[in-house]
N, C-alpha and C positions, 0 to 999 in steps of 0.2 A: 293528882298531878297531871298537868297538861303537856302534850307534846306538839311541837311545831316542826315540820319538815321542809327544808329548802331544797329545791331542785338542784341537782348536781350533774354536770355534764362530764362523763368519764372520758378519758383520752382514748382515741381509736386504738384498739388492740390491747388496751390495758387490762380488760377483763377476760381476754382470750384464754389465759391460763387458768381462770377460775370458773368459767362457764363453758361447757362443752359446746362446740359449734353444731353438733347434731341435736343437742337438747338445750336451746338457748334459754328456755324457761324451766326451772326445776319442776319435775313432776311430783305429785303427791307421794308416789311410791319411793321417790328418792329421799324425801325428808318430810316430816310432819308439817313444817312451816312452809307454805307455798311461797311466801315472800322472802325466802331465805336470802336472796341476793340483793334485797332492797338497799342495804347499806352501801352498795357500790354506786347507787344512782341518786341518793339523797343525803343531805346533811341533817342530822337530827339534833334537836335542842329541846330541853324541857324547861318548864317553869312551875313553880309551886302554886301560882295564881295569876290571873290576868293583871291584877293590880300591881303585883310585884314586877311583872314583865314591863308594864307601862312605866312604872317608877324608874326602873333601871334604864330603859330606853330614853326617857325624857331627861334623866340625870346626865347621861352622856352627851346628849344634844346641847344641854344648857352649859355643861362644863366639859368640853372636849379633852380627852386624855393628852398628857404631855408627849412630845415626840420622843423623849428619853425618860421612860418611867423609872421611878425609884423602886428597886426590887429587894425584897427580903426573902432569903432562902434559909429554911430551918431543916436540918437533917439530923436524925437521931438513930445512929447505927446500934447503940447499946443502951436503951432506956432501962433503968432498974425495974425489975418485976415483970418485964415484957420480953417476948422472944426477940432475938437479935435480928437486925435488918442491915447487914453489912454493906449492901449495895446502895444504901441511901447516901453514903459518903461520896461514892462515885457519881451519883445523881446530882448532888449539890455542886460538885466540882465541874461537871459538864455544863451546868447552867452558867457557872461563872465564866467559862471559856466562850460561851455563845453570846451572852449579854454583856460583852466587853464595853460597849458604849455607855451602858447604864451603871457599870461598876456595882454589882449586887452586894448587898450586905450578907455575908455568909456566917450563919451561926450553926456550927457543926459540933455534934457530940456535947461535951460539957459546957460549951459556950452558949448553948441554947437554954438558958434559964428563963423562967417566966418573966422576971423583971426586965432582962435585956431584950427579950422578944417583944414584949408589949411596948417598950420604949421605941424599938425600931419600927414597929407597926404604925405608930403615929406619923411616921414620915414616909411611909411606902404606899405606892399605888398598886403594886403587884406583890403577892405573897405566895410562896411555894412551901408547903408543909409536907416534908417527907418523914413521917413518923407514925406511930400507932395513934388511933383515935377510937373513941367510944361514945355512944349516945345514951342519954337518959330520957326515956320516953315519958316518965312522970313529970320531969321538970327539964325541958329542953335547954334552959339556960345553964344547966349543969353538964350538958354534953361537952366533951373536951378532947383536946389533943394532948397526948402524953409527952411531956418534956422531961428533961433530965432531973429536975428537982421536984416539980409539982405539975398538976394538970393545968393546961391553959383552957379555961372554960369559955363558952360562948358569952356568958354573962360578963366576963372580963373583956372579951373582944368588943363588946358593945361600946365601951368607953375608950377603947384603945385604937379603934379603926380610924384611919385618916378620912377626912371629909370627901376627898376625891379618890377614894379606893375604887379600883377598877376590876382587877382579875385576881382570882385565887385558884391555885391548883392544889387539890387535896390528895396528895400521893400517899394515901393511907387506905387501909382495908375497910370496905363497907361504909364509906362516907355518904352514900346515897341510899342507904337501906332505911325504910320506914318502919312503922309499927303495924304488925299484922292485926292487932286488936283495933286499930284505928286507921284503916286503909285510906280514908279520905283526908287524913291529916298528914302534912309534911313536917316531920319532927326530926329529920336527919341533919347531919352536920352541914351538908350542902345548902339546905334550906336556911339554916342558921347563918351561914356566911352571906347569903343574899339579904337576910333580914338586918344584918349589922351594917350593910352598905355596899358590899361588893356587887358589881354589875354583871359579872360572868364568873361561873364557878365550874371547874372540872372536878368530878368526883368518881367514886367507884361503887358498883352495885354488889360486888362480892369481893372476897379476898383475892389480892393480886400476887403474882409471883415477884419476889423481891428482885430477881435477876432481870425481869422484863421492864421494870420501872425506868431505869436509865435510858433504855432504847426508845420508849415512847415519849419520854420527857424531852430528850434531845431532838427528836423529830418534830415534836409539838412546837418548841420554842423557835426552831429554825424556820418552820413554816409560818409561825406567827410574825416573826420579824420580816419575812418576805412579803406577807400580806400588808403589813403596816407600811412598808416601803414602796408598795406598788401604787398607792394612791387610789385604789379601787374600792376601798371600804366606804360604805355610806355612813353619814353621820348617825350616831346613836347605836353603832354596832362595834363590838370588840374584835371580831374576826376569830375568836377562840374556838367556836364550833367548827369552822372550816379547818383550822389548824389541827384540832383533835381528830377530825375525820381523816386527814392525810396521815397523821401519826399512827392511827389505828391500822391503816393500810400497810404502813412500814412494818409494824409488829406482826401483822397477820402474814405477810409475805415471809418473814423470818422464821416464825414458829410453825407455820402451816395453818391453812384455813380450817382444818378439821379440829384444831385445838382452840376452839372458840372461847373456852373458859379462860384463856390467857389474854386474848386481845379484845374480847367483847365487853368486859365489865366497865370500861370507861365511858362516862356520860357527861354532857355539858348542860348546865342550867343557866338561864338568863339570856343576855344579848351578846 
């Protein structure tokens, strides 16, 4: 997995509460990771391979995203045989209030069947999946998102994804976790979403707190809309990495920097 970091200029005084003025650079005795505060100054983005990155970038340049994306939101607060995720309903409803110009398709709870979800996917450029997910390292096409009736596999997504698919937010646990037996291979759900045609994917490296998801999701989409409306994004870029960077800061300030296990699992893949 490759990482690309984009320089980020923090606002004057913004980091004052996080970095002591007497110790502007963390000392090794303060923490094991000397570059502990690097997320304050760079925007990180990952890719599964250079060819995937180039394909995503060139795809966006050749077919710029619409000004009003078609958005699908799937929220599963009570999937059978899985732990309940009550805040996914709030998550979906918040997105609906933010993306008013796009009039998102909301499939919440029992409405999110595999048939209805795949039908909606064919028409959507953005998809937000707030549900449980799992990966199959032996056959990645069988990695799936747990919907109310059946799993939505990556194999099914390959034939259901719109040609102009752009962004996917995988608000599920461990959607960017690979296989320790094959560390050089990207077999997680985020890689699968890039493979089926999405240009940018937000995923998680470990289990997230259900209560935190609505906070970071709301901040992410608000910032994404702001970036899209600013006219500052270069051709071939979605702006998702920058939006996620800002959203993670919002969550970090709310829960506390020391609780990094809550704000740090979110990562961006693609462009």
